[in-house]
Phi, psi and omega in degrees: 000134181291153181294337183240041180293158183298329182302336185258002190267142175287347176276344183270099185234163181273131177252116182288332177295319175277343185062038182201167181277143177224154177266126176259015181297140185276100179219136174280188183290322175295315178301318181297314184296315175302310182304314184277338179264000181288145172283341179281138175259012169285123175284124180286353179258359181304132174223117183302128178275094181255096181294333184270006187293313180294331180285326168305325183287323184285341185271000000 
């Protein structure tokens, strides 16, 4: 598994209406076209979903 797989991304959320996971990264048509035609498999919008980040700041 890649270090930036969708499963670990904060933009990858469950949509109850569609009953599936979707990416909520804000990208326009140009960004999306660049992403799908890129030879790199690294997502430029990846942001680690760190659910403990707030807790660490409180301590």
